[in-house]
VOGU-3710 file (C-alpha; in Angstrom, 3 decimals, decimal comma):
1> mkvaalkapg> -72,551/64,793/-50,379  -71,302/65,531/-46,870  -71,058/62,698/-44,329  -69,597/62,220/-40,868  -67,497/59,046/-40,856  -65,856/57,174/-38,007  -62,233/56,165/-38,433  -60,898/53,070/-36,675  -60,460/52,341/-33,795  -63,080/54,909/-32,797
11> gldkivveer> -63,212/57,877/-30,427  -64,737/61,339/-30,654  -61,539/62,607/-32,268  -61,957/59,976/-34,995  -65,179/61,473/-36,396  -64,259/63,034/-39,740  -66,554/65,086/-41,977  -65,855/64,261/-45,612  -67,356/64,192/-49,086  -68,721/60,998/-50,631
21> akpvagpgei> -70,648/60,164/-53,756  -74,392/60,678/-53,582  -76,131/57,256/-53,512  -78,708/56,079/-56,037  -81,956/54,347/-55,120  -81,934/50,760/-56,355  -84,949/48,482/-56,812  -87,210/48,656/-53,768  -85,238/51,575/-52,314  -85,875/55,276/-51,773
31> lvrvhassln> -83,358/58,104/-51,910  -83,824/60,294/-48,850  -82,376/63,751/-48,245  -81,635/63,436/-44,533  -82,333/66,560/-42,472  -81,967/65,394/-38,881  -80,730/62,701/-36,527  -80,605/62,290/-32,748  -78,113/60,802/-30,307  -78,621/57,570/-28,408
41> fhdfavvagm> -76,348/55,585/-26,097  -75,987/53,009/-28,876  -74,566/55,719/-31,153  -72,116/56,749/-28,449  -71,024/53,130/-28,039  -70,269/53,034/-31,769  -68,313/56,291/-31,992  -66,443/55,565/-28,752  -65,231/52,263/-30,188  -67,155/50,146/-27,665
51> iktpdgripm> -68,982/48,582/-30,615  -66,515/47,740/-33,359  -67,409/48,814/-36,895  -65,496/48,911/-40,182  -63,173/51,856/-40,808  -65,151/54,728/-42,297  -68,547/53,667/-40,980  -71,177/56,437/-41,123  -72,787/56,446/-37,641  -76,262/57,329/-36,291
61> sdgagvveal> -79,215/54,954/-36,126  -81,941/57,633/-36,186  -82,786/59,708/-39,227  -85,612/61,738/-40,745  -85,765/63,358/-44,152  -87,569/63,890/-47,450  -87,929/61,375/-50,280  -86,134/62,653/-53,401  -86,297/59,605/-55,693  -87,928/56,194/-55,906
71> gagvtrfkvg> -86,295/52,953/-56,961  -88,078/50,498/-59,229  -91,169/48,936/-57,687  -91,619/51,386/-54,789  -95,250/52,270/-54,095  -95,159/52,825/-50,328  -93,960/56,458/-50,658  -93,884/59,238/-53,212  -91,344/61,958/-53,932  -91,691/64,742/-51,349
81> devlgtffpg> -92,886/62,524/-48,504  -91,331/63,126/-45,097  -90,075/59,819/-43,743  -88,502/58,308/-40,656  -85,965/55,501/-40,504  -86,252/52,389/-38,348  -83,655/51,000/-35,947  -84,025/47,413/-37,210  -84,721/47,665/-40,961  -85,352/43,924/-41,184
91> wqgggpller> -87,800/43,749/-38,264  -91,096/44,500/-39,931  -93,435/42,859/-37,421  -93,841/39,995/-35,003  -91,444/39,218/-32,198  -87,680/39,668/-31,968  -85,720/37,095/-33,974  -82,026/36,981/-34,832  -82,640/37,311/-38,553  -84,786/40,422/-38,000
101> mggvpgdgad> -82,299/42,326/-35,855  -79,284/42,891/-38,093  -78,199/45,780/-40,282  -78,754/48,522/-37,683  -77,967/51,893/-39,336  -74,717/53,305/-38,028  -73,600/49,895/-36,752  -74,162/46,933/-39,057  -74,613/49,291/-42,005  -73,928/52,952/-42,767
111> gfaaeyvamp> -76,261/55,244/-40,866  -77,902/58,648/-41,034  -74,941/61,010/-40,445  -75,089/61,746/-44,166  -76,908/64,240/-46,347  -78,373/61,408/-48,452  -79,165/57,735/-47,888  -80,555/55,099/-50,242  -82,295/52,358/-48,255  -85,208/49,924/-48,698
121> aisftripkg> -88,574/51,665/-48,593  -89,866/49,058/-46,124  -87,365/50,301/-43,532  -89,103/53,707/-43,269  -92,355/54,991/-41,815  -94,165/58,286/-42,044  -93,490/60,957/-39,425  -96,172/62,164/-36,969  -98,530/64,807/-38,366  -97,551/68,313/-37,279
131> wilkeaatlp> -93,986/67,335/-36,382  -90,898/68,844/-37,958  -88,138/66,505/-39,109  -85,861/67,262/-36,149  -88,630/66,243/-33,766  -89,330/63,062/-35,725  -85,649/62,088/-35,614  -85,930/61,567/-31,839  -88,304/58,608/-32,247  -86,784/55,456/-33,836
141> caaltawral> -84,577/54,341/-30,948  -85,532/56,114/-27,710  -89,274/56,572/-28,123  -89,886/53,153/-29,660  -87,908/51,530/-26,855  -90,161/53,251/-24,305  -93,267/52,328/-26,302  -92,381/48,645/-26,485  -91,296/48,585/-22,829  -94,627/49,952/-21,622
151> mvearikpgd> -97,294/49,216/-24,203  -96,138/46,012/-25,890  -94,356/44,055/-23,163  -95,731/45,444/-19,865  -99,146/46,271/-21,400  -99,836/49,112/-19,008  -103,381/50,334/-18,457  -105,022/53,319/-16,755  -104,355/53,318/-13,030  -101,037/51,460/-13,227
161> vvltqgtggv> -97,961/52,882/-11,501  -94,793/53,266/-13,588  -91,291/54,083/-12,328  -88,883/55,887/-14,668  -85,177/56,470/-14,058  -83,328/59,650/-14,980  -83,870/62,217/-17,698  -82,519/60,659/-20,892  -84,553/60,229/-24,038  -86,088/56,842/-23,222
171> sifalqlaka> -87,037/57,875/-19,691  -88,745/61,091/-20,736  -90,659/59,379/-23,535  -91,666/56,695/-21,014  -93,004/59,388/-18,683  -94,986/61,005/-21,492  -96,390/57,723/-22,819  -97,291/56,450/-19,351  -99,166/59,648/-18,504  -100,984/59,511/-21,847
181> agatvistss> -102,049/55,946/-20,973  -103,514/57,089/-17,640  -100,756/55,776/-15,394  -99,275/57,307/-12,254  -95,562/57,994/-12,709  -92,757/58,000/-10,147  -89,566/59,529/-11,559  -86,032/59,499/-10,183  -83,051/61,777/-10,725  -80,091/63,075/-8,736
191> speklarlkd> -80,654/66,690/-9,782  -83,244/68,919/-8,050  -83,459/71,018/-11,210  -84,149/67,995/-13,394  -86,679/66,654/-10,899  -88,538/69,948/-11,150  -88,660/69,620/-14,927  -89,924/66,049/-14,628  -92,698/67,399/-12,411  -93,584/69,927/-15,113
201> lgadhlinyk> -93,861/67,056/-17,611  -96,408/65,314/-15,413  -94,479/63,107/-12,981  -96,718/62,460/-9,970  -93,958/61,603/-7,489  -90,247/62,437/-7,432  -87,313/60,698/-5,756  -83,765/62,037/-5,537  -81,781/58,806/-5,577  -78,661/60,470/-4,192
211> etekwgaaaa> -80,549/61,632/-1,124  -82,566/58,414/-0,829  -80,221/55,438/-1,105  -83,012/52,871/-0,798  -85,132/54,521/-3,444  -86,778/51,221/-4,373  -88,434/50,930/-0,983  -89,325/54,628/-1,112  -91,057/54,131/-4,457  -92,965/51,111/-3,163
221> altgarggvd> -94,093/53,110/-0,127  -95,592/55,746/-2,398  -97,998/53,150/-3,803  -99,631/52,397/-0,421  -101,610/49,178/-0,199  -100,616/48,304/-3,766  -97,256/47,254/-2,334  -95,120/48,515/-5,191  -95,093/49,786/-8,738  -96,492/47,812/-11,639
231> vvveiggagt> -93,666/48,565/-14,084  -90,087/49,822/-13,902  -88,401/51,191/-17,015  -84,908/50,059/-16,048  -82,101/52,008/-17,711  -79,309/51,400/-15,215  -78,754/47,679/-15,498  -76,980/45,657/-12,824  -76,210/48,748/-10,744  -79,865/49,634/-10,203
241> ltqslhacri> -81,744/46,362/-10,722  -81,887/45,466/-7,030  -83,600/48,751/-6,167  -85,982/48,278/-9,092  -86,983/44,862/-7,762  -87,612/46,370/-4,328  -89,802/49,003/-6,005  -92,018/46,425/-7,731  -95,216/44,958/-6,388  -95,718/41,212/-6,331
251> gghvsmigvl> -96,251/40,223/-9,953  -94,629/43,428/-11,212  -92,688/43,913/-14,433  -89,202/45,270/-15,113  -88,481/46,364/-18,684  -84,689/46,175/-18,935  -83,600/48,624/-21,608  -80,169/49,896/-20,539  -76,883/49,117/-18,835  -75,758/52,605/-17,856
261> agisgevpta> -74,943/51,559/-14,274  -73,341/48,217/-15,022  -73,394/45,333/-17,492  -73,061/42,572/-14,905  -73,473/42,054/-11,179  -75,320/40,177/-8,480  -79,022/39,544/-8,963  -81,151/39,064/-5,810  -82,727/35,883/-7,084  -84,702/35,176/-3,912
271> llmskniavk> -86,330/38,623/-4,114  -87,048/38,162/-7,816  -88,607/34,760/-7,207  -90,573/35,617/-4,072  -92,152/38,679/-5,698  -92,886/36,794/-8,949  -91,439/39,677/-10,967  -91,056/39,430/-14,744  -87,842/40,913/-16,157  -87,948/41,509/-19,905
281> gitvgsreqq> -85,013/42,644/-22,010  -85,941/45,353/-24,527  -84,017/46,283/-27,674  -86,094/48,876/-29,528  -88,887/47,358/-31,673  -90,377/46,654/-35,097  -91,600/48,873/-37,903  -95,209/47,937/-37,102  -94,695/48,971/-33,477  -93,206/52,274/-34,679
291> edmiaaiean> -96,322/52,909/-36,759  -98,565/52,122/-33,764  -96,507/54,477/-31,591  -96,778/57,297/-34,123  -100,574/56,921/-34,177  -100,655/57,094/-30,360  -98,395/60,145/-30,317  -100,731/61,938/-32,708  -103,832/60,972/-30,740  -102,357/62,292/-27,494
301> gikpvidsty> -100,566/65,404/-28,732  -97,180/64,271/-27,421  -94,129/66,301/-28,411  -90,488/65,378/-27,798  -88,283/67,148/-25,293  -85,199/68,386/-27,168  -82,228/69,493/-25,111  -80,000/70,955/-27,828  -79,230/70,860/-31,536  -75,882/70,585/-33,323
311> sldqlgaafa> -74,771/70,633/-36,953  -73,203/67,648/-38,708  -69,811/69,353/-38,405  -70,356/69,464/-34,626  -71,179/65,767/-34,183  -68,184/65,198/-31,908  -69,234/68,120/-29,718  -72,765/66,695/-29,547  -71,398/63,426/-28,199  -69,192/65,299/-25,722
321> hqmsqkhfgk> -72,343/67,007/-24,417  -74,002/63,601/-24,138  -71,021/62,323/-22,129  -71,352/65,242/-19,693  -74,811/63,929/-18,674  -76,001/67,505/-18,342  -78,667/67,108/-21,002  -82,393/66,783/-20,376  -84,135/64,941/-23,184  -82,817/64,387/-26,675
331> icvef> -79,723/65,825/-28,340  -80,319/66,381/-32,055  -78,222/66,904/-35,156  -79,745/68,971/-37,952  -78,327/69,485/-41,442
//
């Protein structure tokens, strides 16, 4: 079978397409013919060598495909089922625990940049009805992160105000999920063209953060007497957290899901304390949460926004496009 493997010490020029033996489904496992994957920042961190992995690691945490064989004892799926991987195969339900958050495909174990994988059946879910496999492959990392940030941790409800940052996969899914939940959405970007597309997706208010340096106060002003937004889906990290805190109302919630603008920095502790804001770190979610999200997606007719699609042989080029930050939505790999 064909795989894309990462040679040490990492780098886009260290992604090599090669042939490996087709795996066999062991007890409790399913053999899946993988048809699609999608790029996340975590995948970039792996292939760029920011996250160290063994020489020859097969990257990519997201994957969707068709079941071709069942290992002994498998009853969850049947041959021919279309299935979707999970980011944390050991996190079936409940809260985040150390023992549940290992073995991430493409990082702690070989991932989905391969024509076939043999993995435990319990680490897969069904795909949404009416979705093709490429669409489904956008869900396990980005969409589930947005789902947990909004629905599980912040527990948004109709009438809430949600602030999203940028136009990456998590942010766009957050916009779609928030609108489906009846929330008002304020979206930020530095590109007028991307802001227009966010408007088309349902964003109620738009802020160009390059033109408006104090965009946190601007977002709070948009909420009137409310005094700020209920939830921020924070993708920037230390570089944007201060503005996110200014955007929040008293008693607001910041779901911290990314570090794109800095991994460390000053935190305005007095502001955080005085506004009684909850800051919650988010690292994807469980299989049960993925199943809940899929049911919600079906009920609301949500479809992913796909920027572009590459072949497995073009995986390096796909990551180069991701690095350019010109994309809007998800970058997919189909094979």
